[in-house]
C-alpha positions, 0 to 999 in steps of 0.5 A: 763043917766047911769054913766060910771064906771071904774074898777081896781084891787089894790094889797095891803100888810098890817100888821094887828096887830093894826087893827080890821080886814078888814071890815069897822066897826063903832068905830074901826080902820080897813084896809078898813076904812083906805083905804077908807079914804086915797082914798077919800083924794087922789082922792078928796071928790067929786069923787064917788068910792067904794072898795070891798075886797077879802080874807077879813081878821079878827082882827090882820091878815096880808096880804102879797099879798092881793087885793081889787077892786076899782070902779070909776065913771065918768072918768078913773084914770090917771097915775096909777104909780104916783097914787100908789105913792101918795096913799102910801105917805098918807097911814100909814106905815103898809099898802102899795099899791103894784100895780094898774091895770085896769080890765074888767067890768065883772071882779069880785074880789070874783068870779074871784079869782082862788086860795088863799094861807094862811100861819100861822107862829109860834114857840114853846119852849122858849118865842120869842122876843117881836118884833115877836108878830105882825106876829108870834104866840108863844107856850111856851110848846113843840109841837110834830111837826112830828105828826102835820105834818102828821095830816096837810095832812089829811086836803087835799082834799074835806071835810065838814069843819063845825067843822072848822068855826065860830059856827054861820056860821055852819047852815047858809053857805055851809061848803064843801071846797076843799084844794089843799095842806096843809103842815106844814114845817120849815119857810124859807120864812119869816126871821128877826134877832129877830126870834127864831132859829127855826120857822114853817109855816102851808101853806094852798092852796085852792079856798076859806075858811070859817070864822076862818077855817085856825085858827081852823085848826091850833088850832086843830094841836096845840091841837094835838101837845100838846097831848090833842087830837090824829090823830083819833080826827082830823079825827073825826072832819072832819067827816061830821056826827059829830057836834063838836067844837075845844076848841082852835082858834089860834091867828090871829096875826100868820095868813097871806094871802100869795097869791091871784091868779085871772083870768088874761084874765080879767085884761087889 
């Protein structure tokens, strides 16, 4: 007899600075392994479950409003608010469950995602306060922000981003992606007393992204801001006939998964 399954969308935020990314890996601390360990403890080791993440992040990358899908067998979860409090009581301080919501069986956290927004937080000039390190990249040299802002708009639309992904993924994946918006602006969304007077954010919105895509886009903009390449260089990197690589990958600590939007018709 087939076991009855129940499905839940779990919203989660975390600071990724001390983790080796989302995905469970042997011998290292990851977000998925910490969540799995906590869920197993809270539900009991005999309870069968699995989790599937959306927008799975790399090492040191954080999530402001991420999510994962929780699959449970035998019987549904009870009192979701109390369960969320229990999860948070047992999770480390740098991971927090924001909500737990039942979803339809046909909900799929990968295919039901309508849109993702990433932001890359950075400053430049004088060295930032050490407390900034987990969430904000800092560049000691002056950057041409005006030119970087102009170049960021070049990423909008549908392009072949094969030069903006991990080298090993170039030949093994579909590299055409559509970016709905890409804007570099002064940071007004995230603040702290120890932040530099001026900080900036690259905000990118689209349905899906390649591995390292945002960090390589940011890396190309940093190279532009340093006058190591020009606007034509950015355009050439977006030319699908050119097989090239970007010499700089922006640090993971500045990148944050800001928002994930889903098909709400599948959420109970």
